[in-house]
C-alpha positions as CSV (number, residue, x, y, z in Angstrom):
1,M,-5.2,3.5,-10.7
2,S,-3.1,3.9,-7.5
3,T,0.7,4.4,-8.0
4,T,1.4,3.5,-4.4
5,P,2.5,0.0,-3.6
6,L,-0.1,-2.5,-2.5
7,F,0.0,-3.4,1.2
8,S,-1.5,-6.7,2.4
9,I,-3.1,-7.0,5.9
10,L,-3.1,-10.7,6.7
11,V,-5.8,-12.0,9.2
12,A,-5.8,-15.5,10.5
13,N,-9.0,-16.0,12.4
14,Y,-10.5,-18.5,14.8
15,N,-13.6,-17.6,16.9
16,N,-13.0,-13.9,17.1
17,A,-16.3,-12.5,15.7
18,R,-17.1,-10.7,18.9
19,F,-14.1,-8.4,18.4
20,F,-14.7,-7.5,14.7
21,G,-16.5,-4.3,15.7
22,D,-13.2,-2.9,17.0
23,F,-11.0,-4.4,14.3
24,F,-12.6,-3.8,10.9
25,P,-13.7,-0.2,11.1
26,R,-10.1,0.8,11.8
27,I,-8.9,-1.3,9.0
28,I,-11.4,0.2,6.5
29,G,-10.5,3.7,7.8
30,Q,-6.8,3.4,7.1
31,T,-5.3,6.7,5.7
32,Y,-3.2,4.6,3.4
33,Q,-5.8,3.5,0.8
34,N,-4.0,1.0,-1.4
35,F,-4.3,-2.1,0.7
36,E,-6.0,-5.5,0.7
37,V,-7.2,-7.7,3.6
38,I,-6.6,-11.4,3.2
39,F,-8.9,-12.9,5.8
40,I,-8.8,-16.7,6.4
41,D,-11.1,-18.4,8.8
42,D,-9.6,-21.5,10.3
43,G,-12.7,-23.5,11.1
44,S,-14.4,-21.2,13.5
45,T,-17.3,-22.5,15.5
46,D,-18.8,-19.0,16.1
47,N,-20.4,-16.7,13.6
48,S,-17.1,-15.3,12.2
49,L,-17.8,-16.0,8.6
50,E,-21.2,-14.4,8.8
51,E,-19.8,-11.3,10.5
52,V,-16.8,-10.8,8.2
53,Q,-19.0,-10.9,5.1
54,K,-20.8,-7.8,6.4
55,Y,-17.6,-5.9,6.2
56,A,-16.5,-7.5,2.9
57,G,-19.8,-6.4,1.5
58,Q,-18.9,-2.8,2.4
59,D,-15.4,-2.9,1.1
60,A,-14.1,-5.0,-1.8
61,R,-10.6,-4.8,-0.5
62,I,-11.5,-7.4,2.1
63,K,-11.1,-10.9,0.6
64,V,-12.5,-13.8,2.6
65,Y,-11.2,-17.3,2.5
66,K,-11.7,-20.4,4.8
67,N,-9.8,-23.6,5.5
68,D,-11.7,-26.8,4.9
69,R,-11.1,-27.6,8.6
70,N,-9.2,-26.3,11.5
71,M,-5.6,-26.3,10.4
72,G,-3.9,-24.2,13.1
73,S,-2.4,-20.7,13.0
74,E,0.9,-21.8,11.5
75,Y,-0.7,-23.3,8.3
76,T,-3.2,-20.4,8.1
77,K,-0.6,-17.7,8.3
78,K,1.6,-19.3,5.6
79,R,-1.5,-19.5,3.4
80,N,-2.2,-15.8,4.2
81,I,1.1,-14.9,2.7
82,E,0.6,-17.2,-0.4
83,L,-2.8,-15.7,-1.1
84,S,-1.7,-12.1,-0.8
85,S,-0.4,-9.8,-3.5
86,G,1.1,-6.8,-1.7
87,K,4.6,-5.6,-2.1
88,Y,4.5,-5.3,1.7
89,F,2.5,-7.2,4.2
90,A,1.7,-7.5,7.9
91,F,-0.3,-9.7,10.2
92,A,-3.1,-8.2,12.4
93,D,-4.9,-10.4,14.9
94,P,-8.7,-9.9,14.7
95,D,-9.0,-9.6,18.5
96,D,-6.7,-6.6,18.4
97,F,-6.9,-3.4,16.4
98,I,-4.6,-0.8,14.8
99,E,-4.7,3.0,14.6
100,E,-6.0,4.4,11.3
101,S,-2.6,5.9,10.5
102,T,-0.7,2.6,11.1
103,V,-0.2,1.4,7.5
104,E,0.6,4.9,6.3
105,K,3.4,5.4,8.8
106,V,4.9,2.0,8.1
107,M,4.9,2.6,4.4
108,E,6.6,6.0,4.9
109,Q,9.6,4.0,6.2
110,F,9.6,1.4,3.4
111,L,9.3,4.0,0.7
112,R,12.2,6.0,2.2
113,D,14.6,3.1,2.4
114,D,14.4,0.0,0.1
115,S,17.0,-1.8,2.2
116,L,14.4,-2.4,4.9
117,A,13.2,-5.9,5.5
118,M,10.9,-5.1,8.4
119,V,9.3,-2.1,10.1
120,Y,7.6,-2.5,13.5
121,T,5.8,-0.1,15.9
122,N,5.3,0.4,19.6
123,F,2.0,-1.0,21.0
124,F,-0.4,-1.0,23.9
125,L,-1.4,-4.0,26.0
126,A,-5.0,-4.1,27.0
127,N,-7.4,-6.4,28.9
128,E,-10.4,-7.9,27.1
129,D,-12.8,-5.0,27.6
130,L,-10.1,-2.4,27.0
131,S,-10.7,-0.9,30.5
132,D,-7.1,-1.2,31.3
133,E,-4.5,-0.3,28.7
134,R,-0.8,0.3,29.1
135,K,2.3,0.8,27.0
136,Y,4.6,-2.0,26.2
137,I,8.1,-0.6,26.8
138,Y,10.9,-1.8,24.6
139,P,14.3,-1.6,26.1
140,E,16.2,1.5,24.8
141,D,19.5,-0.3,24.9
142,V,18.6,-3.0,22.4
143,P,19.5,-2.2,18.8
144,D,16.9,-2.8,16.2
145,D,19.1,-5.4,14.5
146,K,19.7,-7.5,17.7
147,I,16.3,-9.0,18.1
148,L,17.6,-12.6,18.5
149,M,20.5,-11.9,20.9
150,F,18.4,-10.0,23.4
151,G,15.6,-12.5,23.5
152,F,12.4,-10.6,22.6
153,T,10.4,-10.5,19.4
154,P,8.5,-7.4,18.1
155,N,5.3,-8.7,16.7
156,H,2.8,-5.8,16.9
157,F,2.6,-4.1,14.5
158,A,5.3,-5.7,12.3
159,A,5.4,-5.2,8.5
160,F,7.6,-7.0,6.0
161,S,9.0,-6.5,2.5
162,R,7.9,-9.3,0.2
163,E,11.1,-8.9,-1.9
164,K,13.2,-9.5,1.2
165,Y,10.8,-12.3,2.4
166,N,11.4,-14.1,-0.9
167,L,15.1,-14.3,0.0
168,T,14.3,-16.4,3.1
169,P,13.3,-20.1,3.3
170,G,9.8,-19.0,4.2
171,L,7.7,-19.8,7.3
172,D,8.5,-23.1,8.9
173,I,5.0,-24.3,10.0
174,S,6.6,-27.1,12.1
175,L,7.4,-24.4,14.7
176,K,4.2,-24.4,16.6
177,R,2.7,-21.2,18.1
178,V,5.7,-19.1,17.1
179,T,5.2,-18.5,13.3
180,D,5.5,-14.8,13.9
181,R,8.8,-15.1,15.8
182,D,10.2,-17.3,13.1
183,L,9.2,-14.7,10.5
184,V,10.9,-11.9,12.4
185,L,14.1,-13.8,12.8
186,L,14.1,-14.7,9.1
187,M,13.6,-11.1,8.1
188,E,16.4,-9.9,10.4
189,E,18.8,-12.0,8.4
190,V,18.0,-10.5,4.9
191,G,17.7,-6.7,5.6
192,R,17.5,-3.8,8.0
193,V,15.0,-3.6,10.8
194,V,13.6,-0.4,12.2
195,R,11.1,0.6,14.9
196,I,8.6,3.4,14.7
197,P,8.3,5.1,18.1
198,D,4.5,5.7,17.7
199,Y,2.1,3.5,19.6
200,L,0.0,2.2,16.7
201,Y,-1.2,-1.3,17.7
202,H,-3.6,-2.4,20.5
203,Y,-2.9,-5.9,21.7
204,R,-5.8,-7.4,23.6
205,I,-5.2,-10.2,26.2
206,N,-8.4,-12.1,26.1
207,S,-9.5,-15.5,27.5
208,N,-8.3,-17.3,24.4
209,S,-4.9,-15.6,24.1
210,I,-1.8,-17.8,24.2
211,S,-0.4,-15.4,26.7
212,N,-3.3,-15.9,29.0
213,N,-3.5,-19.7,29.4
214,R,-1.2,-22.8,29.9
215,N,-0.3,-22.6,26.2
216,S,2.1,-19.8,27.2
217,Y,4.5,-22.4,28.6
218,K,4.4,-24.3,25.3
219,A,4.8,-21.1,23.3
220,Q,7.9,-20.3,25.3
221,Y,9.4,-23.7,24.5
222,W,8.8,-23.2,20.8
223,A,10.1,-19.6,21.0
224,W,13.5,-21.1,22.0
225,Q,13.3,-23.6,19.1
226,A,12.8,-20.7,16.7
227,R,15.9,-18.9,18.2
228,Y,17.9,-22.1,17.9
229,R,17.0,-22.6,14.3
230,A,18.1,-19.0,13.7
231,C,21.4,-19.8,15.4
232,E,22.0,-22.7,13.1
233,R,21.3,-20.6,10.0
234,R,23.6,-17.9,11.2
235,G,26.4,-20.2,12.4
236,L,26.1,-19.0,16.0
237,S,26.6,-21.0,19.2
238,K,23.2,-21.8,20.7
239,E,24.9,-22.0,24.1
240,D,26.4,-18.6,23.8
241,V,23.2,-17.0,22.5
242,Y,21.2,-18.6,25.4
243,A,23.7,-17.4,27.9
244,E,23.6,-13.9,26.5
245,I,19.8,-13.7,26.6
246,M,19.5,-15.1,30.1
247,S,22.3,-12.8,31.3
248,Y,20.4,-9.9,29.9
249,V,17.2,-11.0,31.7
250,D,18.9,-11.8,35.0
251,N,20.6,-8.4,35.2
252,K,17.1,-6.9,34.9
253,R,18.2,-4.4,32.2
254,F,14.6,-4.7,30.9
255,D,11.4,-5.3,32.9
256,F,10.1,-8.3,31.1
257,S,7.3,-8.6,33.6
258,T,5.4,-5.9,31.6
259,T,5.4,-7.8,28.4
260,T,3.2,-10.5,26.9
261,D,6.2,-12.5,25.8
262,Y,7.5,-12.9,29.3
263,K,4.2,-13.2,31.2
264,L,5.7,-16.1,33.1
265,G,9.0,-14.2,33.6
266,E,8.9,-14.1,37.4
267,K,8.5,-17.9,37.6
268,I,11.4,-18.5,35.2
269,L,13.7,-16.0,36.9
270,A,13.0,-17.6,40.3
271,L,14.5,-20.9,39.1
272,P,18.2,-21.6,39.7
273,R,20.3,-20.9,36.7
274,W,21.3,-24.5,36.1
275,I,17.6,-25.5,35.9
276,K,16.9,-22.7,33.4
277,Y,19.8,-23.9,31.3
278,K,18.6,-27.6,31.3
279,L,15.0,-26.4,30.6
280,F,15.9,-24.5,27.4
281,K,19.1,-26.0,26.1
282,R,18.4,-27.9,22.8
283,K,19.8,-31.4,22.8
């Protein structure tokens, strides 16, 4: 019986069967052996359930569930957490993939410091066929514990302590498209956050990605709502936080044009400042 803590890899899937050949072999090949995969299919119309069962048949650590109908990523991710048993957990999108050493390196950090709420890594951005891949560059002048103030959210690969998660209100599924952002901001409030410098996650921008269609605009709106909720929990001025974030972007201390989060950055930055303020200020 393993004496190492169980790590849960949480997968919310919708119509990603064509990417499983990149995703699952690297999951099964993790150098950290004591893990489970909680895979939930959210009403896919492709052959996702058929394909995932092939991998589950090879490895009992892969546990397959499905929603009765399409419920959306927010509901599915919260259910992922509820069904998992790991002392630590992380989401992995099935159209992406991780390095085989990813969980091991994340767990090294958690086992070294039990005050950690979250550990995240550097990652690559890639196009759909992986022919073009480049590094996502985090700004070096942003402290790990200032995620909210500086307006970006590390999602890939982000792992969390369940003990610390249980100190939070839990995921708010009313925050559409930004469940992962909400989780990061919640965890920032209950423990320390650190980043591993290794590039351990490969984020694929495909035709269905939020970052690659008009939903990116809606996601940006909800991202600000998540930040404003965090301001309310922390007793911070939403106006001051907004001004700090936009000042940071306007001064170009970080090239947001290279990131998925700010794919529409050039359009936003081209707007007069008063319009940006009206656009994002919560009434």
